[in-house]
VOMIFI-706415 format. One line per field, with one value per residue (C-alpha): residue in three letters; x, y, z. Coordinates in steps of 0.02 Angstrom, whole numbers, plus 50000, padded with zeros to 5 digits. Example, Ala and Ser with C-alpha at 12.3 -4.5 7.8 and 13.67 -1.06 7.14 Angstrom:
voba <- [ALA, SER]
X <- [50615, 50684]
Y <- [49775, 49947]
Z <- [50390, 50357]
//
This chain:
voba <- [UNK, UNK, UNK, UNK, UNK, UNK, UNK, UNK, UNK, UNK, UNK, UNK, UNK, UNK, UNK, UNK, UNK, UNK, UNK, UNK, UNK, UNK, UNK, UNK, UNK, UNK, UNK, UNK, UNK, UNK, UNK, UNK, UNK, UNK, UNK, UNK, UNK, UNK, UNK, UNK, UNK, UNK, UNK, UNK, UNK, UNK, UNK, UNK, UNK, UNK, UNK, UNK, UNK, UNK, UNK, UNK, UNK, UNK, UNK, UNK, UNK, UNK, UNK, UNK, UNK, UNK, UNK, UNK, UNK, UNK, UNK, UNK, UNK, UNK, UNK, UNK, UNK, UNK, UNK, UNK, UNK, UNK, UNK, UNK, UNK, UNK, UNK, UNK, UNK, UNK, UNK, UNK, UNK, UNK, UNK, UNK, UNK, UNK, UNK, UNK, UNK, UNK, UNK, UNK, UNK, UNK, UNK, UNK, UNK, UNK, UNK, UNK, UNK, UNK, UNK, UNK, UNK, UNK, UNK, UNK, UNK, UNK, UNK, UNK, UNK, UNK, UNK, UNK, UNK, UNK, UNK, UNK, UNK, UNK, UNK, UNK, UNK, UNK, UNK, UNK, UNK, UNK, UNK, UNK, UNK, UNK, UNK, UNK, UNK, UNK, UNK, UNK, UNK, UNK, UNK, UNK, UNK, UNK, UNK, UNK, UNK, UNK, UNK, UNK, UNK, UNK, UNK, UNK, UNK, UNK, UNK, UNK, UNK, UNK, UNK, UNK, UNK, UNK, UNK, UNK, UNK, UNK, UNK, UNK, UNK, UNK, UNK, UNK, UNK, UNK, UNK, UNK, UNK, UNK, UNK, UNK, UNK, UNK, UNK, UNK, UNK, UNK, UNK, UNK, UNK, UNK, UNK, UNK, UNK, UNK, UNK, UNK, UNK, UNK, UNK, UNK, UNK, UNK, UNK, UNK, UNK, UNK, UNK, UNK, UNK, UNK, UNK, UNK, UNK, UNK, UNK, UNK, UNK, UNK, UNK, UNK, UNK, UNK, UNK, UNK, UNK, UNK, UNK, UNK, UNK, UNK, UNK, UNK, UNK, UNK, UNK, UNK, UNK, UNK, UNK, UNK, UNK, UNK, UNK, UNK, UNK, UNK, UNK, UNK, UNK, UNK, UNK, UNK, UNK, UNK, UNK, UNK, UNK, UNK, UNK, UNK, UNK, UNK, UNK, UNK, UNK, UNK, UNK, UNK, UNK, UNK, UNK, UNK, UNK, UNK, UNK, UNK, UNK, UNK, UNK, UNK, UNK, UNK, UNK, UNK, UNK, UNK, UNK, UNK, UNK, UNK, UNK, UNK, UNK, UNK, UNK, UNK, UNK, UNK, UNK, UNK, UNK, UNK, UNK, UNK, UNK, UNK, UNK, UNK, UNK, UNK, UNK, UNK, UNK, UNK, UNK, UNK, UNK, UNK, UNK, UNK, UNK, UNK, UNK, UNK, UNK, UNK, UNK, UNK, UNK, UNK, UNK, UNK, UNK, UNK, UNK, UNK, UNK, UNK, UNK, UNK, UNK, UNK, UNK, UNK, UNK, UNK, UNK, UNK, UNK, UNK, UNK, UNK, UNK, UNK, UNK, UNK, UNK, UNK, UNK, UNK, UNK, UNK, UNK, UNK, UNK, UNK, UNK, UNK, UNK, UNK, UNK, UNK, UNK, UNK, UNK, UNK, UNK, UNK, UNK, UNK, UNK, UNK, UNK, UNK, UNK, UNK, UNK, UNK, UNK, UNK, UNK, UNK, UNK, UNK, UNK, UNK, UNK, UNK, UNK, UNK, UNK, UNK, UNK, UNK]
X <- [51933, 52046, 52205, 52278, 52434, 52579, 52550, 52501, 52373, 52318, 52356, 52342, 52517, 52581, 52620, 52452, 52499, 52661, 52647, 52825, 52723, 52651, 52464, 52451, 52595, 52517, 52583, 52489, 52520, 52409, 52349, 52155, 52180, 52316, 52176, 52043, 52149, 52181, 52024, 51944, 52087, 52142, 52025, 52032, 52233, 52265, 52446, 52500, 52477, 52609, 52553, 52690, 52691, 52728, 52677, 52685, 52857, 52916, 52825, 52941, 53097, 53047, 52970, 53156, 53213, 53091, 52980, 52826, 52681, 52500, 52435, 52504, 52420, 52490, 52429, 52430, 52376, 52481, 52577, 52595, 52626, 52520, 52520, 52707, 52731, 52620, 52700, 52882, 52812, 52762, 52932, 52991, 52850, 52828, 52698, 52518, 52532, 52357, 52389, 52238, 52257, 52201, 52220, 52132, 52077, 51880, 51871, 51800, 51941, 52057, 51978, 51976, 52133, 52236, 52117, 52094, 52243, 52359, 52296, 52256, 52140, 52031, 52041, 51974, 51968, 51987, 51926, 51900, 51796, 51807, 51640, 51730, 51888, 51778, 51651, 51798, 51959, 51927, 51838, 52007, 52107, 52021, 51947, 51767, 51640, 51497, 51404, 51278, 51129, 51229, 51297, 51123, 51010, 50985, 51090, 51015, 51064, 51004, 50986, 51002, 50995, 51080, 50955, 50796, 50781, 50971, 50927, 50927, 50748, 50816, 50969, 50870, 50742, 50861, 50995, 50845, 50769, 50959, 50968, 50811, 50782, 50975, 51054, 50902, 50910, 50776, 50769, 50633, 50615, 50568, 50508, 50481, 50381, 50211, 50128, 50248, 50356, 50382, 50499, 50331, 50288, 50473, 50479, 50309, 50269, 50100, 50070, 49964, 49943, 50072, 50207, 50096, 50032, 50191, 50253, 50110, 50059, 50245, 50157, 50061, 50238, 50268, 50327, 50147, 50120, 50273, 50220, 50062, 50122, 50256, 50196, 50271, 50360, 50458, 50469, 50619, 50575, 50451, 50410, 50345, 50274, 50109, 50016, 49942, 49826, 49916, 49794, 49815, 49996, 50102, 50069, 50266, 50271, 50451, 50563, 50440, 50570, 50692, 50558, 50536, 50709, 50728, 50562, 50617, 50794, 50737, 50642, 50736, 50948, 50937, 50831, 50844, 50780, 50763, 50737, 50780, 50850, 50727, 50723, 50599, 50612, 50554, 50693, 50831, 50801, 50803, 50984, 51050, 50998, 51068, 51234, 51273, 51237, 51252, 51223, 51171, 51222, 51229, 51346, 51290, 51381, 51199, 51221, 51414, 51361, 51225, 51326, 51470, 51329, 51294, 51471, 51470, 51338, 51384, 51413, 51247, 51282, 51292, 51384, 51590, 51630, 51613, 51447, 51455, 51472, 51382, 51385, 51229, 51207, 51409, 51454, 51284, 51320, 51354, 51385, 51532, 51679, 51731, 51861, 51800, 51685, 51823, 51934, 51779, 51734, 51891, 51839, 51829, 51667, 51643, 51518, 51495, 51318, 51342, 51187, 51062, 50910, 50824, 50849, 50812, 50640, 50587, 50611, 50542, 50375, 50369, 50402, 50536, 50713, 50851, 50969, 50880, 50971, 51157, 51258, 51349, 51209, 51176, 51373, 51350, 51230, 51332, 51480, 51374, 51315, 51493, 51505, 51379, 51424, 51348, 51506, 51449, 51526, 51454, 51448, 51469, 51278, 51287, 51179, 51228, 51335, 51324, 51417, 51373, 51532, 51719, 51743, 51742, 51645, 51553, 51448, 51387, 51376, 51344, 51171, 51123, 51013, 50992, 50975, 50782]
Y <- [47921, 47850, 47947, 47970, 48114, 48152, 48069, 47887, 47787, 47685, 47502, 47346, 47318, 47490, 47602, 47551, 47365, 47381, 47360, 47448, 47614, 47757, 47768, 47957, 48097, 48288, 48433, 48592, 48765, 48820, 48749, 48754, 48642, 48540, 48494, 48473, 48314, 48253, 48240, 48180, 48047, 47969, 47835, 47813, 47770, 47592, 47595, 47771, 47955, 48085, 48270, 48416, 48594, 48637, 48692, 48593, 48657, 48577, 48408, 48425, 48431, 48315, 48187, 48183, 48087, 47990, 47844, 47880, 47849, 47777, 47947, 48106, 48267, 48440, 48631, 48745, 48883, 49031, 48945, 49075, 48939, 48787, 48671, 48689, 48646, 48483, 48449, 48446, 48345, 48215, 48197, 48142, 48017, 47827, 47829, 47760, 47894, 47941, 48128, 48234, 48435, 48552, 48742, 48930, 48923, 48873, 48902, 48742, 48737, 48736, 48556, 48486, 48523, 48448, 48296, 48262, 48326, 48276, 48147, 48224, 48114, 48254, 48418, 48540, 48721, 48816, 48821, 48646, 48562, 48367, 48322, 48389, 48273, 48146, 48131, 48176, 48111, 47960, 47850, 47864, 47825, 47685, 47620, 47599, 47733, 47769, 47713, 47807, 47810, 47917, 48029, 48074, 48191, 48298, 48294, 48211, 48313, 48244, 48335, 48222, 48290, 48212, 48214, 48309, 48492, 48512, 48628, 48503, 48557, 48746, 48692, 48593, 48731, 48886, 48769, 48732, 48919, 48977, 48838, 48872, 49077, 49155, 49030, 49007, 48806, 48706, 48638, 48535, 48504, 48367, 48345, 48161, 48171, 48174, 48196, 48338, 48402, 48590, 48624, 48671, 48805, 48868, 48898, 48996, 48846, 48728, 48546, 48410, 48222, 48202, 48150, 48003, 47944, 47922, 47832, 47717, 47699, 47699, 47641, 47815, 47903, 47982, 48169, 48209, 48163, 48253, 48416, 48415, 48348, 48468, 48620, 48805, 48914, 49013, 48990, 48854, 48810, 48676, 48587, 48414, 48402, 48313, 48371, 48207, 48163, 48098, 47949, 47890, 47791, 47783, 47624, 47626, 47516, 47455, 47553, 47687, 47797, 47751, 47766, 47943, 48013, 47948, 48029, 48198, 48195, 48184, 48366, 48458, 48524, 48486, 48375, 48446, 48312, 48341, 48157, 48093, 47946, 47839, 47647, 47648, 47586, 47750, 47857, 47721, 47694, 47906, 47907, 47770, 47851, 48011, 48068, 48190, 48151, 48316, 48285, 48419, 48431, 48530, 48570, 48443, 48269, 48175, 48267, 48226, 48031, 48027, 48104, 47963, 47835, 47915, 47930, 47736, 47709, 47640, 47748, 47714, 47667, 47855, 47931, 47921, 48040, 48047, 48128, 48314, 48389, 48567, 48611, 48728, 48846, 48845, 48974, 48930, 48970, 48795, 48701, 48608, 48702, 48654, 48586, 48467, 48411, 48376, 48282, 48162, 48154, 48129, 48225, 48399, 48521, 48559, 48691, 48804, 48896, 49024, 49022, 49151, 49117, 49286, 49278, 49115, 49110, 49266, 49173, 49024, 49117, 49244, 49119, 49182, 49083, 49183, 49155, 49313, 49396, 49466, 49379, 49238, 49116, 49147, 49117, 48964, 48887, 48963, 48877, 48717, 48730, 48728, 48556, 48494, 48517, 48681, 48804, 49001, 49164, 49340, 49491, 49665, 49666, 49502, 49413, 49207, 49172, 49010, 48838, 48683, 48585, 48641, 48509, 48590, 48448, 48432, 48580, 48483, 48302, 48281, 48351, 48290, 48421, 48564, 48745, 48777]
Z <- [50151, 50042, 50042, 49902, 49869, 49945, 50110, 50017, 50029, 50176, 50163, 50297, 50257, 50306, 50443, 50546, 50558, 50639, 50830, 50874, 50828, 50938, 50880, 50915, 50882, 50901, 50902, 50918, 50955, 51090, 51267, 51221, 51068, 51158, 51307, 51187, 51124, 51274, 51344, 51172, 51128, 51296, 51280, 51083, 51096, 51162, 51093, 51173, 51129, 51145, 51133, 51081, 51091, 50911, 50751, 50585, 50554, 50716, 50684, 50493, 50605, 50744, 50600, 50525, 50648, 50749, 50703, 50605, 50721, 50658, 50666, 50657, 50713, 50655, 50671, 50518, 50626, 50586, 50444, 50282, 50157, 50264, 50086, 50070, 50245, 50231, 50054, 50176, 50304, 50175, 50136, 50312, 50357, 50308, 50159, 50258, 50379, 50442, 50451, 50524, 50522, 50634, 50562, 50554, 50391, 50358, 50169, 50079, 49916, 50048, 50140, 49965, 49929, 50073, 50096, 49919, 49812, 49984, 50054, 50228, 50310, 50399, 50454, 50585, 50609, 50773, 50905, 50884, 51044, 51122, 51022, 50825, 50880, 50927, 50794, 50624, 50741, 50839, 50702, 50590, 50737, 50809, 50632, 50710, 50609, 50669, 50521, 50413, 50521, 50657, 50513, 50405, 50498, 50630, 50780, 50939, 51117, 51284, 51446, 51596, 51778, 51895, 52021, 52011, 52037, 51960, 51820, 51664, 51593, 51593, 51536, 51381, 51350, 51345, 51220, 51117, 51124, 51077, 50937, 50863, 50877, 50916, 50774, 50678, 50650, 50634, 50823, 50908, 51113, 51174, 51345, 51375, 51549, 51477, 51637, 51743, 51616, 51637, 51465, 51368, 51504, 51509, 51304, 51311, 51181, 51196, 51242, 51141, 51130, 51010, 51084, 51190, 51039, 50962, 51080, 51116, 50928, 50833, 50681, 50664, 50659, 50463, 50407, 50434, 50614, 50651, 50575, 50664, 50829, 50866, 50912, 50853, 50995, 50859, 50656, 50684, 50854, 50893, 51050, 51067, 51225, 51324, 51496, 51522, 51686, 51823, 51834, 51662, 51637, 51473, 51367, 51290, 51149, 51133, 51006, 50986, 51028, 50910, 50783, 50864, 50845, 50666, 50618, 50701, 50630, 50450, 50488, 50621, 50597, 50815, 50910, 51125, 51216, 51437, 51491, 51674, 51686, 51770, 51757, 51581, 51448, 51357, 51454, 51406, 51225, 51222, 51304, 51215, 51042, 51071, 50963, 51136, 51310, 51444, 51648, 51728, 51904, 52049, 52191, 52331, 52374, 52339, 52143, 52125, 52178, 52055, 51931, 51939, 51917, 51747, 51691, 51708, 51589, 51419, 51268, 51142, 50958, 50893, 51045, 51025, 51152, 51357, 51419, 51443, 51628, 51669, 51848, 51874, 52038, 52038, 52178, 52267, 52468, 52546, 52403, 52353, 52271, 52081, 52115, 52268, 52112, 52022, 52119, 52155, 51971, 51906, 51762, 51718, 51732, 51548, 51575, 51718, 51745, 51899, 52039, 51986, 52063, 52044, 51836, 51824, 51917, 51817, 51668, 51730, 51803, 51646, 51515, 51435, 51416, 51506, 51362, 51283, 51426, 51383, 51539, 51602, 51607, 51388, 51382, 51469, 51368, 51205, 51260, 51291, 51108, 51044, 51172, 51082, 50903, 50865, 50832, 50844, 50858, 50868, 50753, 50834, 50863, 50961, 50816, 50816, 50658, 50637, 50592, 50628, 50636, 50656, 50533, 50344, 50284, 50426, 50380, 50214, 50286, 50463, 50486, 50329, 50311, 50186, 50285, 50267]
//
């Protein structure tokens, strides 16, 4: 995006090319946003990052005395005259600085005015998430865009269990239900295990031969094939799963997984995939070409070890952020504590699901997703939905009020789909 307006236009000879500049200087006025920026941008700022507590007014006072950084992030939430404040900020920074703004307005006209009229490079409204910062801010800091392939179409989320039995299928199935049924976004649940997968059973859905056909004969994949292969669970939730004979192994065609993903992204807003990490080409491709990886672990030493190995995998071409870590069965008797796990992983747990075996066992046995029942499990799945790029609130009755991104522009361009 070219930036024209009070902040000037970005030039290769401008602020960004001068080696004496700090890469990122940020002023944010709440601890949650500060932590999100630290977690999201630490790897993107090779030239240094300084995050300070304060508002846009704090930034104006500071920038009158400090050198202009390459990227300046300011928080205008709560500011009575945000446009005036941004205008004042432009008077004390050098032309060409990349200005990124965080605020509390979700108005499209406001977004257009500050980005097209004032030269702000991007704007996110609160509450911001690691995923939103990685998707919208990081490319403007690193100058490494994800490309049009990643931006057009539905969002692909892969759920990986650190070990068998960690609860990845339960998390994936309930996340798909929440997105498709509660939030009414067109969603498909994909169960990569065509022999022993239980995701469709959890959702009360049907299996069919479509997934195996797609992975063995990708030339058959087209819009009509997708419509017939994905079995309906609800009006806006479908399942793509198979239940093949154990004596019949799959003859995977290399490249079929990516072709299937590309076809699903044309039809669905969200593709939630339950994929165990096994040394198989199919699983590796499904994981590689997801937008977001979610690792589900349990509070055990073996799970910590395998989570560390999964965190060490390189990101795929569509993955600007590190994986989201979900701690399942938190508080299980005899299990490790959250503090012990975070110290071992050297990363924070993003979402914690308490140990509630009775509720989840009943849910699995009756084919009724546990996310339909109010309580800590549903709250955890809602928290996870924000991590993977879905921003949702609730009205007084607890119904979903959905948005697809905390970037106003993201509402229209990130998914590349209309609300069908």
